[in-house]
N, CA and C atoms as a LAMMPS dump frame, in Angstrom:
ITEM: TIMESTEP
0
ITEM: NUMBER OF ATOMS
672
ITEM: BOX BOUNDS ff ff ff
-5.0000000000000000e+02 5.0000000000000000e+02
-5.0000000000000000e+02 5.0000000000000000e+02
-5.0000000000000000e+02 5.0000000000000000e+02
ITEM: ATOMS id mol type element x y z
1 1 1 N -261.846 431.469 -230.016
2 1 2 C -261.757 431.08 -228.611
3 1 3 C -260.839 429.882 -228.425
4 2 1 N -259.918 429.708 -229.367
5 2 2 C -259.078 428.517 -229.378
6 2 3 C -258.231 428.337 -228.133
7 3 1 N -257.579 429.418 -227.686
8 3 2 C -256.699 429.306 -226.514
9 3 3 C -257.493 428.914 -225.271
10 4 1 N -258.652 429.552 -225.097
11 4 2 C -259.493 429.207 -223.947
12 4 3 C -259.948 427.752 -224.018
13 5 1 N -260.292 427.305 -225.223
14 5 2 C -260.78 425.94 -225.389
15 5 3 C -259.688 424.915 -225.063
16 6 1 N -258.469 425.172 -225.521
17 6 2 C -257.364 424.248 -225.239
18 6 3 C -257.073 424.21 -223.739
19 7 1 N -257.104 425.373 -223.089
20 7 2 C -256.868 425.422 -221.643
21 7 3 C -257.948 424.647 -220.895
22 8 1 N -259.185 424.813 -221.328
23 8 2 C -260.29 424.094 -220.704
24 8 3 C -260.152 422.583 -220.92
25 9 1 N -259.766 422.185 -222.123
26 9 2 C -259.584 420.762 -222.413
27 9 3 C -258.494 420.157 -221.533
28 10 1 N -257.426 420.9 -221.296
29 10 2 C -256.353 420.411 -220.428
30 10 3 C -256.842 420.251 -218.99
31 11 1 N -257.673 421.182 -218.532
32 11 2 C -258.259 421.057 -217.194
33 11 3 C -259.104 419.789 -217.084
34 12 1 N -259.897 419.534 -218.116
35 12 2 C -260.754 418.354 -218.107
36 12 3 C -259.934 417.07 -218.149
37 13 1 N -258.859 417.071 -218.948
38 13 2 C -257.979 415.896 -218.999
39 13 3 C -257.346 415.633 -217.634
40 14 1 N -256.923 416.711 -216.969
41 14 2 C -256.298 416.562 -215.656
42 14 3 C -257.297 416.032 -214.633
43 15 1 N -258.526 416.518 -214.709
44 15 2 C -259.567 416.042 -213.795
45 15 3 C -259.818 414.544 -213.997
46 16 1 N -259.922 414.146 -215.263
47 16 2 C -260.177 412.736 -215.551
48 16 3 C -259.012 411.86 -215.105
49 17 1 N -257.781 412.347 -215.325
50 17 2 C -256.608 411.574 -214.923
51 17 3 C -256.564 411.377 -213.411
52 18 1 N -256.991 412.393 -212.668
53 18 2 C -256.944 412.32 -211.209
54 18 3 C -258.117 411.522 -210.625
55 19 1 N -259.318 411.753 -211.149
56 19 2 C -260.52 411.194 -210.521
57 19 3 C -261.079 409.97 -211.254
58 20 1 N -260.586 409.695 -212.448
59 20 2 C -261.043 408.548 -213.241
60 20 3 C -262.539 408.598 -213.537
61 21 1 N -263.06 409.782 -213.697
62 21 2 C -264.466 409.952 -214.063
63 21 3 C -264.637 411.288 -214.775
64 22 1 N -265.763 411.43 -215.454
65 22 2 C -266.059 412.655 -216.174
66 22 3 C -266.67 413.689 -215.238
67 23 1 N -266.459 414.97 -215.554
68 23 2 C -267.105 416.026 -214.784
69 23 3 C -268.615 415.973 -214.97
70 24 1 N -269.044 415.676 -216.191
71 24 2 C -270.468 415.601 -216.477
72 24 3 C -270.711 415.045 -217.859
73 25 1 N -271.953 414.949 -218.29
74 25 2 C -272.286 414.331 -219.577
75 25 3 C -271.72 415.047 -220.792
76 26 1 N -271.34 416.324 -220.649
77 26 2 C -270.782 417.076 -221.783
78 26 3 C -269.263 417.222 -221.68
79 27 1 N -268.623 416.378 -220.906
80 27 2 C -267.18 416.452 -220.676
81 27 3 C -266.411 416.447 -222.004
82 28 1 N -265.751 417.558 -222.299
83 28 2 C -264.916 417.652 -223.494
84 28 3 C -265.648 417.909 -224.788
85 29 1 N -266.967 418.079 -224.746
86 29 2 C -267.736 418.265 -225.977
87 29 3 C -267.562 419.707 -226.486
88 30 1 N -267.08 419.886 -227.73
89 30 2 C -266.901 421.244 -228.272
90 30 3 C -268.235 421.838 -228.71
91 31 1 N -268.607 422.951 -228.086
92 31 2 C -269.888 423.603 -228.339
93 31 3 C -269.652 425.032 -228.825
94 32 1 N -270.36 425.397 -229.878
95 32 2 C -270.299 426.771 -230.389
96 32 3 C -271.573 427.507 -230.006
97 33 1 N -271.515 428.832 -230.02
98 33 2 C -272.686 429.63 -229.691
99 33 3 C -272.853 430.782 -230.667
100 34 1 N -274.079 431.126 -230.901
101 34 2 C -274.443 432.325 -231.637
102 34 3 C -273.826 433.543 -230.937
103 35 1 N -273.427 434.534 -231.707
104 35 2 C -272.618 435.638 -231.173
105 35 3 C -273.27 436.384 -230.031
106 36 1 N -274.583 436.505 -230.026
107 36 2 C -275.207 437.341 -228.995
108 36 3 C -275.421 436.614 -227.665
109 37 1 N -274.985 435.358 -227.574
110 37 2 C -274.995 434.636 -226.3
111 37 3 C -273.734 435.02 -225.532
112 38 1 N -273.906 435.482 -224.32
113 38 2 C -272.794 436.054 -223.56
114 38 3 C -271.709 435.043 -223.195
115 39 1 N -270.443 435.497 -223.363
116 39 2 C -269.268 434.871 -222.777
117 39 3 C -268.495 435.977 -222.082
118 40 1 N -268.212 435.804 -220.827
119 40 2 C -267.629 436.867 -220.008
120 40 3 C -266.378 437.454 -220.646
121 41 1 N -266.355 438.797 -220.747
122 41 2 C -265.188 439.501 -221.25
123 41 3 C -265.071 439.549 -222.756
124 42 1 N -266.043 438.994 -223.46
125 42 2 C -266.011 438.981 -224.922
126 42 3 C -267.11 439.865 -225.486
127 43 1 N -266.852 440.388 -226.681
128 43 2 C -267.838 441.235 -227.351
129 43 3 C -269.13 440.457 -227.572
130 44 1 N -270.25 441.116 -227.29
131 44 2 C -271.57 440.552 -227.585
132 44 3 C -272.445 441.703 -228.07
133 45 1 N -272.382 441.951 -229.369
134 45 2 C -273.074 443.131 -229.903
135 45 3 C -274.387 442.805 -230.598
136 46 1 N -274.691 441.529 -230.767
137 46 2 C -275.923 441.163 -231.435
138 46 3 C -275.993 441.619 -232.879
139 47 1 N -274.834 441.887 -233.487
140 47 2 C -274.714 442.336 -234.883
141 47 3 C -275.189 443.776 -235.085
142 48 1 N -275.337 444.535 -234
143 48 2 C -275.719 445.945 -234.092
144 48 3 C -274.474 446.828 -234.064
145 49 1 N -274.31 447.645 -235.097
146 49 2 C -273.155 448.531 -235.18
147 49 3 C -273.102 449.48 -233.988
148 50 1 N -274.278 449.912 -233.5
149 50 2 C -274.312 450.873 -232.4
150 50 3 C -273.735 450.313 -231.105
151 51 1 N -273.591 449.004 -231.003
152 51 2 C -272.99 448.418 -229.803
153 51 3 C -271.881 447.446 -230.187
154 52 1 N -271.108 447.862 -231.192
155 52 2 C -270.109 446.973 -231.772
156 52 3 C -269.063 446.523 -230.759
157 53 1 N -268.757 447.35 -229.76
158 53 2 C -267.725 447.005 -228.789
159 53 3 C -268.297 446.642 -227.422
160 54 1 N -269.577 446.309 -227.357
161 54 2 C -270.194 445.975 -226.081
162 54 3 C -269.634 444.657 -225.559
163 55 1 N -269.25 444.652 -224.286
164 55 2 C -268.604 443.488 -223.676
165 55 3 C -269.571 442.806 -222.712
166 56 1 N -269.65 441.508 -222.799
167 56 2 C -270.51 440.744 -221.894
168 56 3 C -269.911 440.747 -220.486
169 57 1 N -270.697 441.095 -219.466
170 57 2 C -270.166 441.146 -218.099
171 57 3 C -269.989 439.785 -217.454
172 58 1 N -270.658 438.771 -217.986
173 58 2 C -270.572 437.434 -217.414
174 58 3 C -270.999 436.413 -218.463
175 59 1 N -270.795 435.149 -218.169
176 59 2 C -271.307 434.093 -219.042
177 59 3 C -272.833 434.064 -218.963
178 60 1 N -273.474 433.75 -220.088
179 60 2 C -274.899 433.51 -220.067
180 60 3 C -275.235 432.319 -219.177
181 61 1 N -276.456 432.292 -218.686
182 61 2 C -276.876 431.238 -217.76
183 61 3 C -276.701 429.846 -218.369
184 62 1 N -277.114 429.677 -219.615
185 62 2 C -276.997 428.369 -220.25
186 62 3 C -275.538 427.99 -220.467
187 63 1 N -274.7 428.968 -220.779
188 63 2 C -273.266 428.707 -220.929
189 63 3 C -272.694 428.18 -219.615
190 64 1 N -273.071 428.788 -218.509
191 64 2 C -272.577 428.334 -217.202
192 64 3 C -273.002 426.899 -216.901
193 65 1 N -274.253 426.581 -217.199
194 65 2 C -274.736 425.231 -216.919
195 65 3 C -274.04 424.192 -217.797
196 66 1 N -273.803 424.55 -219.063
197 66 2 C -273.099 423.625 -219.956
198 66 3 C -271.658 423.411 -219.486
199 67 1 N -271.019 424.484 -219.001
200 67 2 C -269.661 424.347 -218.461
201 67 3 C -269.659 423.446 -217.232
202 68 1 N -270.691 423.575 -216.4
203 68 2 C -270.792 422.695 -215.223
204 68 3 C -270.776 421.229 -215.639
205 69 1 N -271.34 420.95 -216.81
206 69 2 C -271.422 419.57 -217.298
207 69 3 C -270.208 419.155 -218.116
208 70 1 N -269.204 420.05 -218.228
209 70 2 C -267.951 419.703 -218.887
210 70 3 C -267.756 420.223 -220.294
211 71 1 N -268.67 421.065 -220.782
212 71 2 C -268.572 421.545 -222.166
213 71 3 C -267.332 422.403 -222.391
214 72 1 N -266.844 422.372 -223.617
215 72 2 C -265.728 423.222 -224.056
216 72 3 C -266.268 424.179 -225.119
217 73 1 N -266.28 425.47 -224.822
218 73 2 C -266.743 426.467 -225.794
219 73 3 C -265.548 426.975 -226.589
220 74 1 N -265.603 426.731 -227.896
221 74 2 C -264.436 426.975 -228.734
222 74 3 C -264.703 427.949 -229.88
223 75 1 N -265.964 428.316 -230.106
224 75 2 C -266.306 429.031 -231.332
225 75 3 C -267.582 429.825 -231.126
226 76 1 N -267.607 431.045 -231.664
227 76 2 C -268.827 431.85 -231.695
228 76 3 C -269.131 432.173 -233.15
229 77 1 N -270.424 432.278 -233.47
230 77 2 C -270.791 432.297 -234.881
231 77 3 C -271.693 433.465 -235.239
232 78 1 N -271.778 433.698 -236.517
233 78 2 C -272.401 434.898 -237.071
234 78 3 C -273.922 434.831 -237.079
235 79 1 N -274.537 436.002 -237.233
236 79 2 C -275.987 436.158 -237.217
237 79 3 C -276.345 437.447 -237.949
238 80 1 N -277.579 437.613 -238.386
239 80 2 C -277.993 438.866 -239.008
240 80 3 C -278.397 439.906 -237.96
241 81 1 N -278.229 441.168 -238.308
242 81 2 C -278.73 442.225 -237.434
243 81 3 C -280.239 442.068 -237.255
244 82 1 N -280.697 442.249 -236.048
245 82 2 C -282.08 442.117 -235.575
246 82 3 C -282.489 440.675 -235.341
247 83 1 N -281.742 439.701 -235.847
248 83 2 C -282.077 438.29 -235.661
249 83 3 C -283.439 437.911 -236.246
250 84 1 N -283.983 438.737 -237.114
251 84 2 C -285.351 438.51 -237.595
252 84 3 C -285.398 438.253 -239.094
253 85 1 N -284.327 437.696 -239.64
254 85 2 C -284.318 437.35 -241.053
255 85 3 C -283.79 435.924 -241.234
256 86 1 N -284.14 435.321 -242.353
257 86 2 C -283.762 433.94 -242.617
258 86 3 C -282.45 433.802 -243.351
259 87 1 N -281.556 434.78 -243.168
260 87 2 C -280.219 434.664 -243.754
261 87 3 C -279.181 434.935 -242.676
262 88 1 N -277.936 435.192 -243.058
263 88 2 C -276.884 435.369 -242.048
264 88 3 C -275.892 436.429 -242.493
265 89 1 N -276.375 437.678 -242.602
266 89 2 C -275.526 438.788 -243.029
267 89 3 C -275.72 439.963 -242.091
268 90 1 N -274.603 440.633 -241.744
269 90 2 C -274.676 441.91 -241.025
270 90 3 C -273.517 442.792 -241.47
271 91 1 N -273.568 444.049 -241.083
272 91 2 C -272.589 445.019 -241.549
273 91 3 C -271.327 445.072 -240.696
274 92 1 N -271.19 444.166 -239.738
275 92 2 C -269.955 444.056 -238.957
276 92 3 C -269.088 442.928 -239.5
277 93 1 N -269.665 441.745 -239.605
278 93 2 C -268.896 440.552 -239.961
279 93 3 C -269.142 440.07 -241.387
280 94 1 N -270.117 440.669 -242.071
281 94 2 C -270.405 440.222 -243.422
282 94 3 C -271.333 439.019 -243.424
283 95 1 N -271.191 438.164 -244.444
284 95 2 C -272.128 437.065 -244.647
285 95 3 C -271.467 435.717 -244.396
286 96 1 N -272.191 434.855 -243.709
287 96 2 C -271.778 433.465 -243.533
288 96 3 C -272.508 432.6 -244.55
289 97 1 N -271.77 431.7 -245.187
290 97 2 C -272.338 430.868 -246.248
291 97 3 C -272.473 429.421 -245.797
292 98 1 N -273.113 428.653 -246.623
293 98 2 C -273.407 427.256 -246.328
294 98 3 C -272.144 426.405 -246.435
295 99 1 N -271.884 425.608 -245.394
296 99 2 C -270.684 424.781 -245.375
297 99 3 C -270.686 423.667 -246.409
298 100 1 N -271.867 423.275 -246.889
299 100 2 C -271.963 422.238 -247.911
300 100 3 C -271.749 422.799 -249.303
301 101 1 N -272.159 424.056 -249.487
302 101 2 C -272.084 424.666 -250.817
303 101 3 C -272.109 426.176 -250.633
304 102 1 N -270.973 426.834 -250.87
305 102 2 C -270.891 428.266 -250.572
306 102 3 C -271.674 429.124 -251.563
307 103 1 N -272.297 428.518 -252.556
308 103 2 C -273.228 429.256 -253.413
309 103 3 C -274.62 429.357 -252.781
310 104 1 N -274.81 428.677 -251.646
311 104 2 C -276.121 428.636 -251.006
312 104 3 C -276.1 429.35 -249.664
313 105 1 N -277.276 429.765 -249.223
314 105 2 C -277.43 430.407 -247.92
315 105 3 C -277.302 429.377 -246.805
316 106 1 N -276.808 429.834 -245.672
317 106 2 C -276.787 428.992 -244.483
318 106 3 C -278.044 429.147 -243.65
319 107 1 N -278.963 430.023 -244.102
320 107 2 C -280.191 430.241 -243.353
321 107 3 C -279.971 431.2 -242.191
322 108 1 N -281.016 431.427 -241.445
323 108 2 C -280.918 432.343 -240.325
324 108 3 C -282.115 432.2 -239.404
325 109 1 N -282.057 432.859 -238.261
326 109 2 C -280.976 433.772 -237.948
327 109 3 C -279.755 433.104 -237.318
328 110 1 N -279.903 431.859 -236.854
329 110 2 C -278.753 431.154 -236.281
330 110 3 C -277.924 430.508 -237.384
331 111 1 N -277.665 431.292 -238.448
332 111 2 C -277.01 430.747 -239.629
333 111 3 C -275.588 430.297 -239.388
334 112 1 N -274.862 431.034 -238.546
335 112 2 C -273.504 430.614 -238.234
336 112 3 C -273.47 429.285 -237.524
337 113 1 N -274.448 429.053 -236.656
338 113 2 C -274.532 427.768 -235.96
339 113 3 C -274.885 426.639 -236.923
340 114 1 N -275.812 426.912 -237.847
341 114 2 C -276.138 425.907 -238.844
342 114 3 C -274.918 425.511 -239.65
343 115 1 N -274.145 426.519 -240.071
344 115 2 C -272.955 426.249 -240.865
345 115 3 C -271.905 425.497 -240.049
346 116 1 N -271.7 425.906 -238.791
347 116 2 C -270.685 425.27 -237.948
348 116 3 C -271.015 423.812 -237.669
349 117 1 N -272.271 423.522 -237.368
350 117 2 C -272.659 422.138 -237.092
351 117 3 C -272.673 421.329 -238.39
352 118 1 N -273.226 421.898 -239.447
353 118 2 C -273.27 421.188 -240.717
354 118 3 C -271.889 420.864 -241.262
355 119 1 N -270.947 421.785 -241.043
356 119 2 C -269.579 421.604 -241.532
357 119 3 C -268.709 420.847 -240.528
358 120 1 N -269.334 420.42 -239.419
359 120 2 C -268.674 419.644 -238.364
360 120 3 C -267.554 420.419 -237.668
361 121 1 N -267.749 421.734 -237.571
362 121 2 C -266.859 422.525 -236.725
363 121 3 C -267.252 422.406 -235.261
364 122 1 N -268.488 422.001 -234.999
365 122 2 C -268.999 421.879 -233.636
366 122 3 C -269.748 420.56 -233.485
367 123 1 N -269.672 420.008 -232.279
368 123 2 C -270.485 418.841 -231.973
369 123 3 C -271.911 419.25 -231.647
370 124 1 N -272.041 420.385 -230.957
371 124 2 C -273.338 420.965 -230.616
372 124 3 C -273.227 422.472 -230.803
373 125 1 N -274.29 423.083 -231.307
374 125 2 C -274.336 424.534 -231.424
375 125 3 C -275.543 425.065 -230.675
376 126 1 N -275.421 426.28 -230.152
377 126 2 C -276.537 426.916 -229.452
378 126 3 C -277.014 428.118 -230.252
379 127 1 N -278.267 428.062 -230.663
380 127 2 C -278.884 429.153 -231.396
381 127 3 C -280.113 429.651 -230.67
382 128 1 N -280.79 430.623 -231.276
383 128 2 C -282.042 431.132 -230.713
384 128 3 C -283.1 431.154 -231.809
385 129 1 N -284.375 431.169 -231.39
386 129 2 C -285.455 430.979 -232.356
387 129 3 C -286.741 431.627 -231.863
388 130 1 N -287.396 432.37 -232.75
389 130 2 C -288.794 432.771 -232.575
390 130 3 C -289.62 432.13 -233.68
391 131 1 N -289.274 432.437 -234.929
392 131 2 C -290.081 431.987 -236.052
393 131 3 C -289.367 431.071 -237.02
394 132 1 N -288.291 430.42 -236.564
395 132 2 C -287.565 429.502 -237.439
396 132 3 C -286.064 429.644 -237.37
397 133 1 N -285.544 430.467 -236.461
398 133 2 C -284.125 430.823 -236.473
399 133 3 C -283.186 429.706 -236.066
400 134 1 N -283.685 428.63 -235.49
401 134 2 C -282.913 427.394 -235.318
402 134 3 C -283.278 426.41 -236.41
403 135 1 N -284.556 426.308 -236.702
404 135 2 C -285.061 425.263 -237.599
405 135 3 C -284.647 425.487 -239.055
406 136 1 N -284.631 426.744 -239.501
407 136 2 C -284.205 427.027 -240.88
408 136 3 C -282.737 426.654 -241.098
409 137 1 N -281.797 427.142 -240.264
410 137 2 C -280.398 426.745 -240.464
411 137 3 C -280.172 425.243 -240.338
412 138 1 N -280.909 424.592 -239.441
413 138 2 C -280.759 423.136 -239.335
414 138 3 C -281.157 422.465 -240.641
415 139 1 N -282.293 422.891 -241.209
416 139 2 C -282.752 422.307 -242.462
417 139 3 C -281.795 422.591 -243.611
418 140 1 N -281.264 423.816 -243.658
419 140 2 C -280.372 424.204 -244.758
420 140 3 C -279.029 423.491 -244.703
421 141 1 N -278.616 423.039 -243.511
422 141 2 C -277.249 422.537 -243.344
423 141 3 C -277.178 421.059 -242.951
424 142 1 N -278.29 420.346 -243.066
425 142 2 C -278.265 418.912 -242.783
426 142 3 C -278.05 418.578 -241.327
427 143 1 N -278.513 419.464 -240.429
428 143 2 C -278.358 419.238 -238.996
429 143 3 C -279.725 419.007 -238.361
430 144 1 N -279.711 418.677 -237.094
431 144 2 C -280.93 418.569 -236.307
432 144 3 C -281.055 419.823 -235.452
433 145 1 N -282.213 420.447 -235.465
434 145 2 C -282.43 421.637 -234.666
435 145 3 C -283.672 421.49 -233.813
436 146 1 N -283.614 422.006 -232.59
437 146 2 C -284.752 421.897 -231.682
438 146 3 C -285.073 423.263 -231.105
439 147 1 N -286.318 423.701 -231.34
440 147 2 C -286.808 424.924 -230.724
441 147 3 C -287.66 424.527 -229.529
442 148 1 N -287.142 424.678 -228.311
443 148 2 C -287.942 424.322 -227.145
444 148 3 C -289.133 425.264 -226.988
445 149 1 N -290.085 424.849 -226.181
446 149 2 C -291.162 425.754 -225.803
447 149 3 C -290.573 426.939 -225.03
448 150 1 N -291.312 428.049 -225.01
449 150 2 C -290.852 429.237 -224.282
450 150 3 C -290.679 428.911 -222.797
451 151 1 N -289.656 429.533 -222.218
452 151 2 C -289.384 429.425 -220.775
453 151 3 C -288.983 428.018 -220.341
454 152 1 N -288.345 427.281 -221.246
455 152 2 C -287.82 425.951 -220.897
456 152 3 C -286.333 426.013 -220.567
457 153 1 N -285.532 426.509 -221.511
458 153 2 C -284.095 426.617 -221.272
459 153 3 C -283.748 428.034 -220.803
460 154 1 N -282.674 428.174 -220.016
461 154 2 C -282.288 429.486 -219.477
462 154 3 C -281.983 430.49 -220.584
463 155 1 N -282.509 431.713 -220.414
464 155 2 C -282.336 432.746 -221.435
465 155 3 C -281.578 433.971 -220.918
466 156 1 N -281.262 434.021 -219.638
467 156 2 C -280.499 435.156 -219.109
468 156 3 C -279.106 435.165 -219.725
469 157 1 N -278.649 436.369 -220.117
470 157 2 C -277.316 436.499 -220.695
471 157 3 C -277.302 436.343 -222.19
472 158 1 N -278.29 436.965 -222.855
473 158 2 C -278.339 436.98 -224.312
474 158 3 C -278.544 438.426 -224.751
475 159 1 N -277.707 438.902 -225.646
476 159 2 C -277.702 440.311 -226.041
477 159 3 C -278.761 440.578 -227.095
478 160 1 N -279.82 441.253 -226.691
479 160 2 C -280.882 441.636 -227.612
480 160 3 C -281.412 443.007 -227.218
481 161 1 N -281.779 443.813 -228.18
482 161 2 C -282.459 445.066 -227.84
483 161 3 C -283.899 444.763 -227.423
484 162 1 N -284.54 445.735 -226.811
485 162 2 C -285.942 445.546 -226.458
486 162 3 C -286.155 444.609 -225.297
487 163 1 N -285.278 444.689 -224.298
488 163 2 C -285.46 443.843 -223.114
489 163 3 C -286.827 444.11 -222.493
490 164 1 N -287.473 443.041 -222.058
491 164 2 C -288.791 443.179 -221.462
492 164 3 C -289.93 442.857 -222.406
493 165 1 N -289.624 442.614 -223.66
494 165 2 C -290.665 442.234 -224.628
495 165 3 C -291.066 440.789 -224.329
496 166 1 N -292.252 440.612 -223.799
497 166 2 C -292.683 439.299 -223.339
498 166 3 C -293.805 438.699 -224.175
499 167 1 N -294.328 439.45 -225.152
500 167 2 C -295.511 438.968 -225.869
501 167 3 C -295.18 437.813 -226.814
502 168 1 N -293.999 437.859 -227.452
503 168 2 C -293.543 436.756 -228.299
504 168 3 C -292.123 436.423 -227.851
505 169 1 N -291.993 435.397 -227.035
506 169 2 C -290.7 435.107 -226.427
507 169 3 C -289.778 434.371 -227.393
508 170 1 N -288.544 434.825 -227.43
509 170 2 C -287.495 434.072 -228.119
510 170 3 C -287.023 432.952 -227.193
511 171 1 N -286.528 431.879 -227.771
512 171 2 C -286.006 430.765 -226.976
513 171 3 C -284.611 430.407 -227.465
514 172 1 N -283.878 429.739 -226.615
515 172 2 C -282.556 429.232 -226.971
516 172 3 C -282.641 427.711 -227.065
517 173 1 N -281.89 427.144 -228.019
518 173 2 C -281.958 425.697 -228.194
519 173 3 C -280.763 425.162 -228.966
520 174 1 N -280.63 423.84 -229.028
521 174 2 C -279.47 423.211 -229.638
522 174 3 C -279.642 422.882 -231.118
523 175 1 N -278.531 422.927 -231.853
524 175 2 C -278.393 422.329 -233.175
525 175 3 C -277.353 421.226 -233.024
526 176 1 N -277.66 420.049 -233.561
527 176 2 C -276.812 418.893 -233.298
528 176 3 C -276.695 418.002 -234.532
529 177 1 N -276.001 416.865 -234.354
530 177 2 C -275.83 415.888 -235.425
531 177 3 C -276.805 414.721 -235.318
532 178 1 N -277.597 414.689 -234.243
533 178 2 C -278.543 413.579 -234.084
534 178 3 C -279.631 413.948 -233.082
535 179 1 N -280.733 413.221 -233.122
536 179 2 C -281.791 413.365 -232.127
537 179 3 C -281.263 413.012 -230.733
538 180 1 N -280.418 411.992 -230.655
539 180 2 C -279.864 411.59 -229.357
540 180 3 C -279.074 412.724 -228.716
541 181 1 N -278.359 413.513 -229.541
542 181 2 C -277.592 414.631 -229
543 181 3 C -278.515 415.709 -228.426
544 182 1 N -279.64 415.949 -229.083
545 182 2 C -280.624 416.892 -228.547
546 182 3 C -281.135 416.387 -227.203
547 183 1 N -281.47 415.12 -227.145
548 183 2 C -281.967 414.522 -225.913
549 183 3 C -280.947 414.647 -224.787
550 184 1 N -279.694 414.362 -225.086
551 184 2 C -278.624 414.453 -224.092
552 184 3 C -278.478 415.883 -223.581
553 185 1 N -278.451 416.843 -224.498
554 185 2 C -278.237 418.229 -224.094
555 185 3 C -279.388 418.729 -223.222
556 186 1 N -280.618 418.517 -223.662
557 186 2 C -281.769 418.996 -222.908
558 186 3 C -281.818 418.354 -221.521
559 187 1 N -281.597 417.054 -221.449
560 187 2 C -281.624 416.352 -220.174
561 187 3 C -280.528 416.865 -219.243
562 188 1 N -279.341 417.09 -219.788
563 188 2 C -278.206 417.551 -218.983
564 188 3 C -278.474 418.924 -218.374
565 189 1 N -279.019 419.826 -219.153
566 189 2 C -279.275 421.181 -218.65
567 189 3 C -280.421 421.184 -217.645
568 190 1 N -281.514 420.526 -217.961
569 190 2 C -282.691 420.592 -217.091
570 190 3 C -282.513 419.813 -215.793
571 191 1 N -281.622 418.836 -215.775
572 191 2 C -281.324 418.14 -214.518
573 191 3 C -280.679 419.075 -213.495
574 192 1 N -280.119 420.202 -213.966
575 192 2 C -279.51 421.178 -213.055
576 192 3 C -280.534 422.167 -212.493
577 193 1 N -281.794 421.981 -212.832
578 193 2 C -282.906 422.778 -212.311
579 193 3 C -282.647 424.287 -212.42
580 194 1 N -282.518 424.783 -213.648
581 194 2 C -282.193 426.2 -213.847
582 194 3 C -283.27 427.147 -213.33
583 195 1 N -284.484 426.638 -213.105
584 195 2 C -285.568 427.486 -212.611
585 195 3 C -285.319 427.969 -211.183
586 196 1 N -284.398 427.346 -210.463
587 196 2 C -284.067 427.842 -209.132
588 196 3 C -283.336 429.18 -209.186
589 197 1 N -282.648 429.434 -210.311
590 197 2 C -281.925 430.698 -210.492
591 197 3 C -282.703 431.665 -211.361
592 198 1 N -283.227 431.171 -212.467
593 198 2 C -284.01 431.991 -213.406
594 198 3 C -285.48 431.635 -213.178
595 199 1 N -286.118 432.397 -212.311
596 199 2 C -287.367 431.918 -211.709
597 199 3 C -288.57 431.976 -212.639
598 200 1 N -288.438 432.607 -213.814
599 200 2 C -289.574 432.604 -214.745
600 200 3 C -289.563 431.383 -215.661
601 201 1 N -288.599 430.474 -215.466
602 201 2 C -288.576 429.23 -216.239
603 201 3 C -289.579 428.239 -215.662
604 202 1 N -290.084 427.36 -216.528
605 202 2 C -291.019 426.336 -216.083
606 202 3 C -290.261 425.237 -215.332
607 203 1 N -290.685 424.883 -214.134
608 203 2 C -289.973 423.86 -213.354
609 203 3 C -290.365 422.451 -213.777
610 204 1 N -289.968 422.103 -214.99
611 204 2 C -290.332 420.804 -215.546
612 204 3 C -289.075 420.038 -215.958
613 205 1 N -288.918 418.799 -215.53
614 205 2 C -287.784 417.989 -215.993
615 205 3 C -287.968 417.61 -217.462
616 206 1 N -286.882 417.145 -218.054
617 206 2 C -286.928 416.679 -219.434
618 206 3 C -287.608 415.316 -219.479
619 207 1 N -288.566 415.162 -220.349
620 207 2 C -289.337 413.917 -220.415
621 207 3 C -288.801 413.024 -221.536
622 208 1 N -288.558 411.781 -221.211
623 208 2 C -288.102 410.81 -222.198
624 208 3 C -289.304 410.259 -222.963
625 209 1 N -289.263 410.356 -224.273
626 209 2 C -290.351 409.863 -225.108
627 209 3 C -289.772 408.914 -226.144
628 210 1 N -290.276 407.708 -226.197
629 210 2 C -289.82 406.738 -227.184
630 210 3 C -290.68 406.861 -228.441
631 211 1 N -290.028 407.021 -229.584
632 211 2 C -290.76 407.096 -230.843
633 211 3 C -291.425 405.763 -231.143
634 212 1 N -292.652 405.819 -231.63
635 212 2 C -293.358 404.592 -231.96
636 212 3 C -294.411 404.882 -233.018
637 213 1 N -295.008 403.841 -233.522
638 213 2 C -296.073 404 -234.509
639 213 3 C -297.287 404.697 -233.911
640 214 1 N -297.399 404.668 -232.6
641 214 2 C -298.575 405.21 -231.943
642 214 3 C -298.454 406.704 -231.614
643 215 1 N -297.313 407.294 -231.951
644 215 2 C -297.132 408.713 -231.635
645 215 3 C -298.076 409.569 -232.477
646 216 1 N -298.678 410.56 -231.853
647 216 2 C -299.574 411.489 -232.538
648 216 3 C -298.882 412.831 -232.707
649 217 1 N -298.915 413.354 -233.911
650 217 2 C -298.327 414.659 -234.213
651 217 3 C -299.449 415.613 -234.583
652 218 1 N -299.512 416.772 -233.914
653 218 2 C -300.529 417.764 -234.196
654 218 3 C -300.018 418.82 -235.16
655 219 1 N -300.797 419.161 -236.164
656 219 2 C -300.438 420.189 -237.135
657 219 3 C -301.563 421.209 -237.199
658 220 1 N -301.216 422.476 -236.986
659 220 2 C -302.2 423.545 -237.13
660 220 3 C -302.063 424.135 -238.529
661 221 1 N -302.996 423.813 -239.411
662 221 2 C -302.895 424.234 -240.802
663 221 3 C -303.095 425.731 -240.947
664 222 1 N -303.907 426.338 -240.109
665 222 2 C -304.154 427.773 -240.183
666 222 3 C -304.549 428.292 -238.815
667 223 1 N -304.249 429.559 -238.561
668 223 2 C -304.689 430.182 -237.316
669 223 3 C -306.002 430.952 -237.526
670 224 1 N -306.617 430.754 -238.703
671 224 2 C -307.908 431.377 -238.962
672 224 3 C -307.803 432.786 -239.497
């Protein structure tokens, strides 16, 4: 997506030169996305051979909101077919390896995002997660990953089979280089009140929490 990214960067530079201010908190920030997140006019097959040439009709909702805040989307990354494995291989694009050591796995299912952020190809990456698909690649690649609660960030415009499966919801979330970057991204998106458009989202603003010795962390050792 290099040509599009350079064109977008030039637009942002021109805006700043004219108005002497940023479009938003993500002005000029290079963001990558997992392949099945829609970008208008680009293939979004979700690593399924049966829909190898499927074209996204529009940008995903979260992509649009990030663009509103000034983001530059420059890269899309690999994932495993079905998105339900902890690696990053499919029969269309092959296997993505760890940017720190190509003898190691990059994890999955957002393995391409883990590799891109870990290898500093992206300032922020957008992955998806049910059972570890953001958290595993973040751990494998020395990045920070955040799996939001279900129905927090916009999910419209993501290519997955089985639309309508609501019993175990997948979520979209950021992989970053710091906790502060996660905080910035979540705050920036939720300040745009995405629940006004995607009405099944929870209408909750992002809450600022200061880490302290008094913080309580809950761990469920077993579900019985």
